[in-house]
N, C-alpha and C positions, 0 to 999 in steps of 0.2 A: 370214662368220666372226665378225662382231661381234654376231651373234644377231638381226639384223633379219629380219623375215619379210615377203617380198613376195608379194602375191597379187592376182589380178584378179577383178573382178565385172562384171556387165553394164554398170555405170555408170562404172567408173573403174579406174585402176591405184592400188593401195593398198600401204602399208607400215606395219608395226607397229614402231616404234622401241623396242627393248627397254630401252635405258639411259634414254631420256627418258620412257618409259612413255606414249607417245601415238601417234596415227595420223597418217600422211601420206596425203593424198587428192588425186590429180590427176584431176579429172573431165574428161570429153570436151568439156564446154562451152567453146567458143572455141578449142579446140586444133586444129580442122580434122581431127581423127581421128574417124571414126564410132564409134558405140556398139558394145557387145558385145565384151568382151575375153577372150582366152584366153592364159594364160601358158605358155611352153614351157620356157625354159631361162635360167639366170643365168650369163652368160659373164664370166669373169675378175673376178668381184665388182663389175662395173660396168654391164654391159649386160644388160637383160632383154629376151629375145626374146618378142614378143607378136604374136598374130594377132587382128586386129579385123575381123570379117566377112571380106572378101575380100583384105585387105592384111596384109603381114608387116612388122613394125617392129622396129628394134633400138633399144630405149629406154634412153637414158643416164640412170642413176639419179642421177648427180651433176649433170647439166645437162639436165633434162627438156625445156627449150625447144629443144634441138637434136635432138629425137627424133621430130618430127612429119612426117617424110618417109618414105614407105614404100620398102622395098627391093624387094619383089616382090609380084605378085598371086598369091594361093594359093586360087583359087576352089574351093569345095566341100571344103576340108580340114576334118577333124573331130578327128583325132588326129595329133600330130606328134612326131618325135624328131630329135635332131641327132647327128652324129658330129663329133668335135673332133680337132685335132692335138695334138702333145706339149705345146704352150704353152697349151692350153685354148681356142684360137680355134675358132670354128665353121667347119667346111669344107663340111658337107653337111646338107641338111634332107630328112627323109622325111615324106611326107603320106599318110595313108589317107583315102579318100573316104567319102562318106555310105554308109550300109549298103545302099542300092539300087544302088550302083555297085561294079564289081569293079576290081581293080588298085590301084596306088599310084603316087606321083610322087616323083622324086628331083631336088633342086635343088643344084647345086654352086656355090660362091661363090669369087670372087677374093679376094686379101688385102685389097682395098679394099672388100669386101662388096658387090660387084656380082655379078649373076647371070652365072656363067660358062657354065653349061649347065643344062638341065632336061629330064628324060625322064619319060614316063609309060609304065609297064609294064602290059601286059595290060589294055588298055582294052576298050571294048565290042566292038571288032572281033574280039578273040580271047578273048572272055569264056568260051568253052567250054573253053579250055585252062588257065585259072587259076581257082582257087577264089575265091569272093567273100570279101573281107576285111570283118570285122565292125567296128563302131565302137568298138573297144577300143584298147588301147595298142600302141605300137611300141617294140621293144627293139633297141638298137644296142650290140653288144658285140664288141670285137676284130675289127672288119670283118665281123662276122656280123650279119645282119638277121633279126629274129624278128617275125612277124606272126601274127594270130589269125584263124582261120576259125571258124565256129560250133562245129564238132565236131572241128577239127583244129588242130594247131600247125604253122605254116609257117616254115621256115628256109632261108636261102640265103646264099651269100657275097655281099658287097657288089658285087664286080666281076662276078659271074655270077648275076644274078637269075633267069635262065632255068633255072638248075640247082637249082630249089627242091626241098625235101623236105617231105613231109606226114607228120605223126605223129598217129595217130588215138587218141582217148580209148578206155579200156577199155569204157565204156558209150556206145554209139552214140547214146543218147537225151539224153545230157548236153550242155550248151552251155557253152563257155568264156566267162566274164565278164571276167576279167582275169588277167594274168600278172605276177609280180614276181620279180626275180632276187635270190637270197639268197646265192649264192656263184658261183665260176667254174664250178661243176659243176651246181648245182641251180636250177631255177625252182620257185616255188609257183604252182599253177594253181587259180584259184577257179572253181568250177562253179556253174551255176544252181541246183543242189540244195543250195547253201550248204556243200558239202563242199570240201576242199582236197586236191589231189594234188601229189606231188613229181614233177618231170620231171628225169631224169638226162641232161644234155647229152652226157656221154661215152658212155653206153650207148644213148642215143637211145630211151629208153623211159620210160613212166609207172610210178609205184609202184602196187602192187596195194592197199596199205592206205590208206584214206582218213582224213583228219582231219575230225572233226565238231565244230563249236563249240556249246557249251551255255551257256545263261543260268542262272546260280546253281548248278544241279546237273546231273547227267547225264541228266535226263529232259526238260528243256525245250530242244529244239533251236532254234537261231537260223535263221530263214528269210530269204529275200530279201536276201542279201548282195550289195552292189555299190557301189563297187569295193573293192579291198583295198590297203592301204598297209603296206609292211614297215617294221620298226624294228629296232634292235640287239637282240641277246640273245633271239631267237625271239619277240619281241612283234610281233603283227600287229594293226593297226587296220583296221577296215572299216566302211563305211557300210551301214546296214540301211534299206531302203526303208520309210518310214512310221514308224520307231521310233527313229531317232537313230544315234549312233556307238557302236560297241563295240570292245573290244580283248581280246586273249587271247594266251596263251602256247602255242605248238604243240609244245613239248618235252614228252615223256611222263615221268611220275614213277615209272613201274613199278608202279602200283597196278592190280590187276585186280578189277573189280566183277563179282560173280556174280549180279546181280539179274535178269539176263535168262533164267536157267535155270529152265524150268518155272514161270514166273510167281513166282519166288522174291522178286522185288522188291515184290510185293504184300503180303509177310508180314514183320512185325518178327521178328528172330531174337533169342530170349531166352537161348539156351544153345548153346554149342559145345563139343564134346568129341572125343576121338579114340579109336578102338577099338584092339585089340591088333595089328591089321595096319597101323596108322598112317593109316587112312582117317579123314576128318573128317566128323563128324555135326553137322548144324545143325538145331535144334529151334525151333519157333514155338509160342507158347501157343494158337495157333489149332487145334493138333492135327495139324500136319503136320511132316515132317522130310525132310531131304535128305542123301544120302551122296555125298561127293566123294573122288576119289583125289588123289594128290599133284600131278597135272597139271591139276587143276581140272575134271576130267571128271566129269559127273554119273553116279554109279554106280546110284543107286536113289532113288526118291521114295517115302516111306512115310507111313502114318497112325500116329499115336501119341496117347496120352492128353494132356490139357492139363496145363500146368505141369510139364513133363517135365524131369528133370535126371538125368544118368547118370554113373557112374564105372566104371572097370575096375580091379579089384584087382590086387595083385602076383601073385596066383595065376591071373590071367586071367579070373576070374569077373566078370560084369557085374551091377551093382546100379543101380537107379534109383528115384527117387521121382516121384510124379505125383498127379494129382487122385484116383487110385484108392487110393493108399497106398504102402507100400514093396514094391518088386518085385524079382524075381530073374530075369535073362534067361539062359535056357539052352535047348538044343534048338531054337534059332531062334524061341523064343517067350518072351513076357513072363509071368511067374507072380507073382501077388500073394501076398506072404508075410504082410504085416500090413495088414489093411484100414484104410481111413482112419478110419472111425467119427467121433469128435470131434476127431481130430488133423489139424492142417494141417502138412505137411512143407515146410520151406523150404530145407534144405541137408543134404548127407550127405558124409562123408569116411571113408576107411578108417583105423582107428587101428592095427591090427596084423592078424595072421593070423586072429584070433578075433573082434574087435569092429569094428563100424561105429558111428560117432557121428552122431546125427541132430539137426538143429536144427528145433524144432517150436514150435507155439504153447503147448505144455505145458512148454517149457524144453528142456534137453538130455537126450536119451535115448541109451542104449547098446543096441546090438543084437548078440546073440551069434549069429554065423553058424553055429555048430555046433548049438546047441540051438534056434535059430530063435525065441528069446525076447527080449523087450524089457525093459530095466531102466531105471527112471526115476532120474535123478540128483537131487542135493539142490538144483540150480539150476532154478527154475521159471518164469523170465521167457522170454517169446517170443524165441527165438533165430533169426536170419535168415542168419548167415554163420559158418563154422567154418574153422579152420586148425590143423593140427598141425605144430609146428616141429621142427627137428633136435635140440632140447634135450628132446624128448618132452613138451613143454608144449602146452596147448590154448588157442587164441585164439578168442574168441566175440564176436559182435556181436548186440545186441538191438534191438528196435524203439524203445527209448527213447534211441537215439543214444549208447549206452555200449559201450565196448570193454573186455573183461575177459580177464585172463590167469590160467590155472588150472594147478595141479599135478594130474597124473593117476595118482598112485601107487596109489590105491585104486579104480581103475575097476571092478574086479570086484564091489565092494560098492556101486558107484554113487555114490561120494563124490568130490567135487571140492574142492580147497583153493584158495581165492583168493589169488593172488600180488599182483595190483594191478589196479585198475580205472581206466579213462580215461573220465570222463564228458563229456558234451556235445561230442563230436567231430563231430557232424553225422550225417546219414543215411549209414550205412555200406553201401557197395555191393560192395567187394572187399577181400580181405586177401591179400597175397603176401609170401613170405619171400625175402630177398636173401641167399643163402648166402655169397657172396664178401664183401660189405660187412658182413655180420652185422647186417642191419637188417630190420625189419618195415615194409612199405609198406601204408598203409591209404587206399583210395579213398573219399572222403566228399563230401558236398554242400558242405562248407566248405573243401575243398582237399585236398592230398596230405599225409598225416601220415607222419612218419618216426620210428621208435622204435628205439633202440639195444637190441639183444637182451641185452646184458650189464648195462648200467646202467639200462635202461628209461627213459632220458631221451627226451623227445619234442619234436619241433618240427613246425610246420605250414607248408607252402608254399602261398601264395595268389596271387591276381592282382597284389597289391602287390609280389610278388617277380618278376613278369614272366610268371607262368603264364597262358597265353592264356585259359583258362577253368577255374574251380576246382570245377565240378560234375563230378566224375570218376566214371565207371561201372566201368571195368575197367583192370587193370594187367597188362601182359605184359612180361617181361624177355627180350630177345633173346639170342643166343649170345655177343654182345660185352658183355652186361650193361647195355645201354642200356634205359631204361624207355620203353614205349609206352603212352600213356594215352588211353582213349576217353572223350570228354566229350559234353556236349549241344551243343557247337559244334565238332565235328570231332575230329581225332586230334592228339596232342601227343607229340613225341619229347623226352625229358628226359635230359640227360647230367649227372649230379650232380657229377662232378669238373671240369666246365668252368665256371670261375668267371664268365667274361664271357658273358652271353647263352646259357644252356644249353638254351633251348627252341626247338623248331621246330614250326610249326603247319600242319596240312593240313585242308582242308575240301572240300565237294562241288565247288567250282570247280576243285580240283586233280584231279578224277576219282573222288572217293569216291562211294559210293552215296547218302550223305546226310550231314547235319551232326550229327544226333543219334544216339547209340548207346545200348546197353542194358546193365544190370548183368549180370555173370557171363557175358558173351558175348565172351570173348577167350581165345585159346590159341596156344601156340607149337607148330607141327607138328614132326615128326621131322626134316624137311629144313631146318628153320630159318626157315620162313615164318610170318608172323603172320596169324591169322584173327581178324577182328573183326565182330561182328554189330551191325547198325544197325536203325533203324526201317524201312529200305527194302531189306534184303538183307544181303549179306556182302561184305566187302572183304578181299582177300588180297594180300600183298606180301612181297617179299624185302627186309629192312631195309637190306642193303648196297647195294641197287640204287636206293634212294630218294635222289636227289640234288637239290640245290638248283638251280633254273634261273634264279633272279633274281640280283640284285646289291645292293650297298649303295645305299640311296636317296640321291639328292641332296637337300640340305636347303635350305629357304627359309622366309621369313616372308611369308605372304600379305597380312596386314594387321596393323596395330596400332591399337587403339581406346583412347581415353582418355575415360573416362566415356561409353562407347558412341558416341563421335564419332570418325570416321576421322581418324587422324593422317597428314599428308602432308608431304613435303618437296619443294621445287622441283627439278625435273629429276632425280629419282632415285626408285628404288623402295626400300621399307623393307628388302628383302632385300639390297640393296647397301650400306646404311648400316651403319657400324661403331660409331657412337656417337651417342647422342641426349642432349640436355640439356633438362630440363623444370623449370618452377617448382614450388614445393611445393604449389600449388593443383591441379596435374595429376598426381596420384599414385595413381590407380586405372587400371591398364593391363590390356588384354585382347589376348593374342596369338593370331592365327590361323596355325597352322603348316602347313607342306607337306613331305611326303616324296615326292619324285618318283621312283617306282619302280612299274611297272605290272603286276607279277605278279598282284597282287590288292590294289589300293590301299585298299579298305575294311578290310583287315586289317593295314595298316601301323600300327605302334605307336610311341608317343612317350614320351620321358622328358626331363624338364626340370629345370634347376638354377637357383637364384637365390642368388648368392654376394655378400655384402657385406663379406667379410673376416673378420668375427667369427662368422658363421653361414652354413651352406649349407643351403638348403631344397631337398630333392630330392623330386620328385613323379613317380610312374609314371602316365601318363595312359591307358595302354592304347591303344585305337583312337580315343579322343577327341583331336581335334587343336587344341583351344583351352584356354587357361588364363587366369585372371584373378588379378591381384595387387591387392588392395584396400588403400588407405590406406598406401602405402609411406612410411616415414619418410625425411626428407631424408638422402641418403647417396650413395655411389657403389656401383653394383651391376654384377655381371656376369651377364647372362642367357645361359644356354647350353642347348642342347637337342640331342638326337640322336634317331634314329628307325630302325626296322627295317622290312624289307619283310614280306610275308605269311608268309615262311618263317622269320623270326627272324634274318635277316642284318642286323646293326646297322652303321650308319655310325660308323666309329671317330673321325673328325674332326668334332668338334662345331661347330655354328654358334654364334657368339658375338656378342652385342650388348652394348656397354657403355652403361649407363644412369646418368646423373647427375641426381639430383633436388636442385635447389638449395634450401637452407633459406631461410626468411624472414629478413629482415635481422637480426631479433633473435636468430637462431640462428647467424649467421655468425661466423667466427673473429675478424674484426676487431671486430665488435660485442661479442663476448665479452671480447676484450682491453680494449676501451674500458670495458665494464661492470666488468671485473675491476680495471682501473686506477681507475675511479671508486669502486668499492667499497673498494679499497685506500686511496684518498684519503679517502673518508668514514670508513673505519676509522681511518686515520691522524689525521684531524681529530678524530674522536670520542676516539681514544686521547690525542691532544694535549690536547683540551679536558678529558678525564678526568684526564690527568696534571696539567694545569694546575690543574684543580679540586682534585685530591688535594694538589698542591703548595700551592695557595692555602689549602686546608683545613688542611694541616699548618702553613703559615705563620700562618694565623689562630689555630690552636691554640697555635703558638709565641708569636705576638703576645699571645694571651690569657694564656698562661702567663707571658710577659714582663710583660704588664700586671698580671697577678695578682702576679707577683714584685715588680714596681715598686710595685704597690699595697701589698703587704705591706712592701716596703722603705720606701715612703713612710710607711706606718702606723708602721713601726718607727722611721723617721727622725723622724716626727712625734712619736712617743712620746718618742724620745730628745731631739728638739728641745724638745718640751714639758717633758720632765724637765729638760733643760739650761736652758730658759727659766725654768722654775720655780726651778731651782737658782740661775740668775743673778738672777732677780727677788728670790728670797729673800735672795740675798747682797747685792744692792743695797739692798733694803729693810732688811736687817740692818745694812748699813753706814750707810745714810742715817739710819734710825731710831736705830740704836745710837749713831752719832756725834752725832746731834742730841740725843738724850736724855742722852748723857754730858755734852755741852756744857751742856745745860740743868741737869743735876744739879750739875755743877761750879759753874756760875754761881749756882745757888740756894744752894749751900753757901757760896760766897764771899759772896753777898748776906746770908746769915744772920749772917755775921760782921761785916758792916759796920754801923756805927752811924750813919753819915752817910746821911741820906735821899737826898741827891743821888747818892751812889755806888750806893745800893741801887736807885734809880730807873734808873740807867744799866744796871745788871745786868738789871733786870727788862725794860727795853726790848730789851736784847740777846737775852734769852730769848724775847721776843715775836717778834723778827725771825727767830731761829733756828726757832721754831715755824712761822712763815709759810713760810720756805724749805723746811722739812721737809714741810709740807703740799703746797707746789707740786711738790716732787720726787716726792712720792707720787702726785700727780695725773698727773704726766708718765709715771710708770711704769704707772699704771692705763690712761692713754690709749694707751700703746704696746701694752698687752695687749688692748685692745678691738678685736675683728675688724670692728666696724662702721666703723672709721676706718682701714682698711688701704689705701686708694687713694692714689695720688700726689697727687691734688687735696686729700685730707684732710691729708696731710703738709704740703703747701705752705700750706694755710690755717692750720694749727697754727703753723708757723714764722712766718708773717706776723703772726698775732695775738700770739704770745708775744714776738717781737722788738719789735714796736711798743710793747706794754705795758711790757716791761722797759726799753727805752731811754727811753721817756717817763717812767717812774718815776725814772730816773736822770738826768733833765734833758738827754737827748741827742736831737737830731733824727735822723730816720731817712728813708731813701729805699729802699723795698722794691719790686722789680720781679719780678713773677711773671706768666707768660703767662696770658691769659684762658682759653685752651683747652689742656688738658694731655691726653696720651694716657691711656686707661683702663688703668692698670697697678695691679695689687694688689701691695703690698709686705708682707713679713712683719714681725712685731712687733719682732724682734731688730734688723733694719736700721733701722726707724723710730726705735727707742729710741736706738740709737747715733748716728744722724744728729742727732736733737734734742739729745742731751746734748753732742755735739761742737759744735753751733751755740751752745748755752747757754754752754759753756766759753769759746768765742771771744768772745761778747758780754760775758761776765763779765770777761775779761782786758782788753777794750777799756775797760769802765767803770772797772776797777780801776787799770790801768796806763797807758793810752794818752793820757789827758788830752785826749780828742777832744771835739768838739762835734757831729760829724756822722758817721753810720754808713750805709754803702751796702750793701744785700743784694740779690743777683740770683739767681734760679733759672732755668736753661735745661735743656731736655730734647731730646736727639737720640737717639743709640744708647745714651747713658749720661746719668746725672743729674749736672749740673754746678751747684755752689753757690759763689758768690763773695761774700765779706764783706770790706769795706775801710773804713778810718776815716781821719780827717784829723788824727790825733793826732801825738805826737812820734816814733812809730816805735820800733824796737828792733833790736838786733843779733841776727841769727838764730842764729848759732853759739853765742853765750853763752846764749841762751834755751833752746836744745836741750840744752845741758849741765846747766842749773840749773833749767829750767822744768818743774815736775812737771805742770802743767796741759796744757802743750803735748804732753807725752809721752802723757797720757791721750787727748788729741784724736787724735793719730796712731794710738794703739793701737785706739781705737774705729773709726776709718775703715778702717784696714787689716784689721780683723777681719771686715769685710763686703766685702772685696775692693777697697776704694777706695784712692785716693792723695791725700795732703795736701801742699800746697806753701804756703810762707810767702815773701812777697816784700815789699820796701819799695815803698809806693805813691808816686807822684809827684803833686803836689810834696812831700807829706808823708804820714805815716801808714803803716799796714801793710795788706797784702792777703793774705787766706787763700782758697785754692781747694780745694774738694772735688770730686773726679771719682770717681763711684761707678757701677759697671756695674749696669744694671737687671736683666739676665738672671739673675744669681745671687742677686738679692735679692727676686725676686717671691715672692708668697705661693703 
């Protein structure tokens, strides 16, 4: 039941494990069982009954080691059969002896499989009373035993073997080779003539009709059959001595081949027609014809001209064309009306009561039956086939593979009007009108053309649509409007309205006379039978009696190859696998398909589908059972296929195999996500850098704009400062020079009025001093304006030099402390000028009012400039000086104008201390 197959050979007991797809082999070596095995029966799915030479064994297939002890000696047994009880346990064994001995033996067993009894019936002592049993099979059915004698079938009740019956063959010369039971009623009996008879067990008689097996067609008989093995659905397998194993279907399809009548099978039949009585006429281009009645009886065999084609008009007149020309048949004779001359006649039809239309090498001709004259039409191309439809239009086919449709309104004048041409349709063999469907069917070498009579739209049906063979010779519509097509590979039944699998196919293996048929050799008889002419005779059948004898094939995959290397999976067959997964490097797949149905396996057809969700690839393979898919992209696929048997019966449930081809890592979803994230990160980084770059660019532009604005502002401020400085300098110079010159002028005027030399001298000295002071002040202003002396060091050096000279000139000692290293700070002229003037004012006050002998001056620099000046004079009261001291107010004004602070304090033990604190940041150049 699990599909394992057990069989014996001379060397061993064997088993083919279907699921594991490997062989089990138990050889005789070391088992204690002698060689030469003969399998009898598999009991209860566990025990294989085996005869090995003279011993009977009950072989335990689950525990072989327990099977090496014989049950009984069965000397000289050659064929055996068992009878079983209701539980399937073996209760009896029947042995037939070698063919030179008569009789048989029965062994009965106990429940423990020990020999209960054994009897030999009709041994040598009573050989004359019992027929010799041949070395063929034994059949045990319903307590009835059947044995085989050479010329007879022997049957008897199991309990009463002596009451045997003999059933003789119809042919006393025939020898029975084997018998198989096909039902409770019938045996199939294989004869030495390779024929099969049916034996009716109820009627106790053989059938009169024999079944003969043929190889390929009904001409090559299969000889030397032996033995025969039955299978379901009328399939029989049989061994043929010297040539292998054959199988065949013994059911008849209802096809009658007439090739045996008067050597009809030696002649190709080129034309079939019927006369007014309904008899069928078959013509061969060899110059012979045959006439049959509706019962297939040969009425007459006749001679006729070559290339003969005949029609019977509505008025009963018979017209034909041949190698002689156009002929009229009457008074039982053929009369040539129009001799051939240079005209080759290909076809003729009746147009109406007056005209025949002829297809010739000169084009289309009209023949007036009344005047017996021929009229040439305006169409001059060689015409080989004609049809007049119900719309009174003419269809014609020429030798250039063109089909034409004509209006025939002016036929009396020989003029045809072209309605439409259909070029390049292939070699046209037949044209038929389908009145019910309102279609024109055209048999061509390229397939079956279908033309709508109203719209003239055309389609073609080919092998890619499932048509078994597209080289079509004849079209016959039966009474149920099914199409029967003769081809160069058998006969096809076509049901246009049947969407799923509308074709059925029949060939010589099904009983036809041949596989290849001929054009214009098909007709529907008055009783509804179809007659078709082949290269080897005529086939006749009743369409309603043609039945399918096969069934839907079982589907399987024989093999899968990847780059021509067999793909295997451990402990399984490819047919049992539901899903396979492959790397992207293994993406060229070849499937070898199987359709297990044996009506005629060579004509089993296949259709495959490859579906990957977005696209379905559908391929009709026909009888080819392999397909290759090259370079499949990584994806998930569903490979499906179905198949039909030779008759066009398709398996509705497809075989499906899921195929997953894994992509390379760089095409996987996670890699794509990583790449996408990486790209997003890169884009983000680039965007960030770009944004930062743009931001920086804008910042730089803003900074540039700000710097430009600052520069302009500085230029403006510089201009304003310069203007202010100029104004200040001009004012100071104006004040200094004006005040000094005014003083000099007043002093000079005053001196001019003096008569006393001493007084004049004093005035002159005073004017001289004023001039010196004026020059010094001008120098100070010029020094402050000079950019070459704008550093803090230059300021400190100037203060040191001036203070020392001024105090020395006024007889005062000085102590000036300035750091040796000062920071490199550039100060603007306004600040330097105010600082120097403030220091000069302080020193002037010391000289003028302090009565000091010593002056201390210190400059320190931190975050700000600090200048300290103190003396050892008498000091003064700060509050009074601030109220009345014009010089001190000027000092404070100058220092505060540059952002500084001035403080006055009394020095200890005596004198006054002045501190300037000036910020450097706001006073740099």
